[in-house]
C-alpha positions as CSV (number, residue, x, y, z in Angstrom):
1,M,-26.4,13.7,-22.1
2,K,-23.3,11.5,-21.4
3,K,-22.5,11.8,-17.2
4,T,-18.9,12.7,-17.1
5,K,-16.4,10.5,-14.5
6,R,-15.1,11.3,-11.9
7,K,-10.9,11.7,-12.0
8,K,-9.3,9.7,-9.2
9,S,-8.2,11.8,-7.0
10,P,-4.3,12.0,-6.3
11,R,-4.8,11.9,-2.8
12,T,-6.9,8.2,-3.2
13,P,-5.4,5.6,-1.9
14,S,-3.1,3.3,-4.2
15,T,-1.8,-0.4,-4.2
16,V,1.4,1.2,-3.2
17,D,-0.1,2.4,0.5
18,A,-1.5,-1.3,0.5
19,Y,1.8,-2.3,0.0
20,I,3.2,-0.6,2.7
21,G,0.4,-1.5,5.5
22,A,0.7,-4.5,4.5
23,R,5.1,-4.7,5.3
24,M,4.0,-2.6,8.2
25,R,1.8,-4.7,9.6
26,E,4.0,-7.6,9.4
27,R,6.4,-5.5,10.7
28,R,4.5,-4.3,13.7
29,R,3.1,-8.4,14.1
30,A,6.7,-9.8,14.1
31,L,8.1,-7.4,17.2
32,G,5.1,-7.8,18.8
33,I,4.3,-4.1,19.3
34,T,-0.2,-3.8,19.3
35,Q,-1.9,-1.1,17.1
36,E,-2.7,0.9,20.0
37,R,1.2,0.7,21.4
38,L,2.7,1.8,17.2
39,G,-0.4,4.8,17.5
40,E,1.3,6.2,20.7
41,L,5.0,6.1,19.3
42,L,3.6,7.6,16.3
43,G,1.2,10.5,18.2
44,V,-1.5,8.7,16.4
45,T,-4.5,6.5,17.8
46,F,-4.8,2.8,17.2
47,Q,-7.6,3.5,14.0
48,Q,-5.2,5.7,12.2
49,V,-2.4,2.8,12.2
50,Q,-5.2,0.8,11.5
51,K,-6.3,2.6,8.3
52,Y,-2.8,2.8,7.5
53,E,-1.9,-0.8,7.5
54,K,-5.4,-2.1,5.3
55,G,-4.6,0.7,2.6
56,A,-7.3,2.8,3.0
57,N,-5.6,5.8,4.2
58,R,-2.4,7.4,2.3
59,V,1.1,7.5,4.4
60,S,2.8,10.6,4.1
61,A,6.9,10.8,3.7
62,A,7.4,12.3,7.3
63,R,5.1,9.3,9.0
64,L,6.4,6.8,7.1
65,F,9.9,7.8,8.5
66,E,8.4,7.9,12.2
67,I,6.8,4.4,11.0
68,C,10.1,3.4,10.0
69,K,11.9,4.0,13.0
70,A,9.0,2.8,15.4
71,L,9.6,-0.5,14.1
72,D,13.5,-0.5,13.9
73,V,13.8,-0.8,10.0
74,T,15.0,1.0,6.9
75,L,12.9,3.0,4.6
76,A,14.3,1.0,1.8
77,S,13.4,-2.4,3.6
78,M,9.3,-0.7,2.9
79,F,9.6,-0.8,-1.0
80,E,12.3,-3.8,-1.8
81,D,9.9,-5.2,-3.9
82,N,7.6,-3.3,-6.9
83,P,3.7,-3.3,-6.1
84,T,3.1,-2.2,-9.1
85,A,5.0,-4.4,-11.3
86,C,2.1,-7.4,-11.1
87,H,-1.4,-7.0,-12.5
88,G,-3.9,-9.3,-11.0
89,S,-6.2,-9.8,-7.9
90,R,-3.9,-11.0,-5.5
91,T,-0.6,-10.6,-5.7
92,R,2.3,-12.5,-2.9
93,L,5.4,-10.5,-2.3
94,T,8.6,-12.3,-0.4
95,G,10.2,-9.3,1.3
96,T,12.6,-9.1,4.2
97,F,10.0,-9.9,7.2
98,G,8.3,-13.1,4.4
99,P,5.9,-13.2,2.3
100,I,2.5,-11.4,2.0
101,E,-0.1,-11.4,0.1
102,I,-2.0,-7.9,-0.7
103,A,-4.9,-7.3,-3.2
104,V,-4.2,-5.5,-6.4
105,P,-7.2,-3.8,-8.2
106,R,-8.1,-4.4,-11.1
107,A,-8.6,-1.8,-14.1
108,P,-11.9,-2.2,-16.0
109,P,-11.3,-4.3,-18.7
110,S,-12.6,-1.2,-21.1
111,T,-9.5,0.8,-19.9
112,A,-7.1,-1.9,-20.9
113,V,-4.7,-1.4,-24.3
114,K,-2.3,-4.0,-25.8
115,R,0.2,-2.3,-27.5
116,H,3.5,-3.8,-28.6
117,G,2.7,-7.2,-27.1
118,Q,2.1,-5.6,-23.7
119,T,-1.4,-4.5,-21.8
120,R,-1.1,-1.1,-20.7
121,F,-4.4,0.6,-18.8
122,N,-5.6,3.4,-19.1
123,V,-6.5,6.2,-16.4
124,V,-9.9,6.9,-16.2
């Protein structure tokens, strides 16, 4: 009997979450704010801020709005570059706060499908 693969939960952090976390960290450091201080401003622990910055936890829309207020940036500035446009092991993006580098997960080769000259990835 074949083992069935588990579907990826919609709650699982994605590349976008890692990108937003990297933008948060970059701006926080530019302002000279500690994770503890940002946590106090947001009403969460510094561990939670750390998880957001690493992309380990998803950031809700309401929390992202609060983060933007605390970091004195617009909501749009968190999405200036498209983090899902590139597929590779590491991606270097340049934004308002300067260049950042994030890890971009690669799909296993068995899920990559070429169509019309473009590589598309099937959701496993």
